[in-house]
N, C-alpha and C positions, 0 to 999 in steps of 0.2 A: 504493499500499500503505500509506504513512505517513498519507495523509488518512483512510483508513477506520479506522485505529487511533485517531486523534484524535477522530473523530466517535463511535466507540463509547464511548470514555472520557467524552465529554461527555454521552451518553445515559444512561450508568451513574450520573454525578454528579446529573443532573436526577432520575432515579428514585429515588436515595438521599436526595435532598433532600425529595422528595415523602413519603417514608416517614417521614424524621426530623422533619418538620414536624408530623406528627400524634402522635408519641409522645415521651416523656421519662421518665427513671427518677428516683426519689427514693430516700432512704434506706429508707422503708418498702416501696417497690415499685420495685426497681431494673430497669434495662433489660437483657434478656439479648440481647447483640450476637453475631452470627454472622459470622465471616470464613472463607472457603474459599480455600485455596491449592492448588497442584498437588501439594504434599507432605502436606497434612494440613488439619484444621479447628481453629479457635481459637474458644472460647466465653469471654465475660466477662460478669459481672454489674456494671453500671456504675451509680454514683450521680452523676446529671448535676447535681445542686445543687452538689456539692463537686468533681466531676470526678475521682472516685476509683474504681479497680476494687475491688470487694468480694471477688469470688471469680473464679477463671479456671480453665480446663481446655483441654488440648491433646491431640490424638489421639495424641501420642507417650506419654502416661501410661497408655494401655490396653495391657494385656498381650497378648491375642489379636489377631492382625492382621485377619482376616475381610474381608468385602467392604466397599465404601465406605459403603453405606447402613446395613448392620449395625454398622458401626464408629461411624457417626454417632449411631446410636440408643443405643448403649452410652455414647457420649461425653455424650449429653443426661443419661443417668441418672447418670453420674459427677458431672456438674455439680450435679445436684438433690441428691446426697448431700452435697456440699460446702456447698451453700447451707443445707440443713437443719441442718448443723453449726453455722452462724452464724445459725440461727433466721430465715431467710428463706423464706417460703412462697409469696409472690405476686410475679410479675414481669410486665414488659411485653415482649413479643417483638418484637425488631428484626431483621428478615430482612435489612436492608441493601438493596443493589440486586438481590438474587437473588430468582427466583421462588420460591413457596412449593411446591416439589415436590422429590423426590429426597432428597439429603442434608440440606438445610434442614428439610424436613418431618419427616424421620427424628429430627433433633435435638429438634424441638418435641414429637414424640410420646414420645421417651425421657424428656424432661425432665417432661412430664405424668405418665408412669408412675413416675418417681422421687418425685413428690409436690409438684411446683410447679404453681401455678395461674396461668393466664394470664387 
């Protein structure tokens, strides 16, 4: 059992490394980072040149519960609203080691509907 967990973590780290090697965020075009946990989702707009988080959002900030995918889409819209307030219109999408489907895809669609450009 322990060997499988270690192998899975190594695979996730390699996959994340491949994604991060291709993208990076700047002040003009920050990186939209997605993190899923068992309890919720965290989104951040990160400027990699200074290492600062410009805007963040968590699923606890949402009022209505809803299903996971619906919640992720509205979380993407919430982050887009916060980004618009800080005059950020264009971002680079960082899905991490997650596949682009389900909640991660819903976040991207919600952010696009909110006005962010990828």
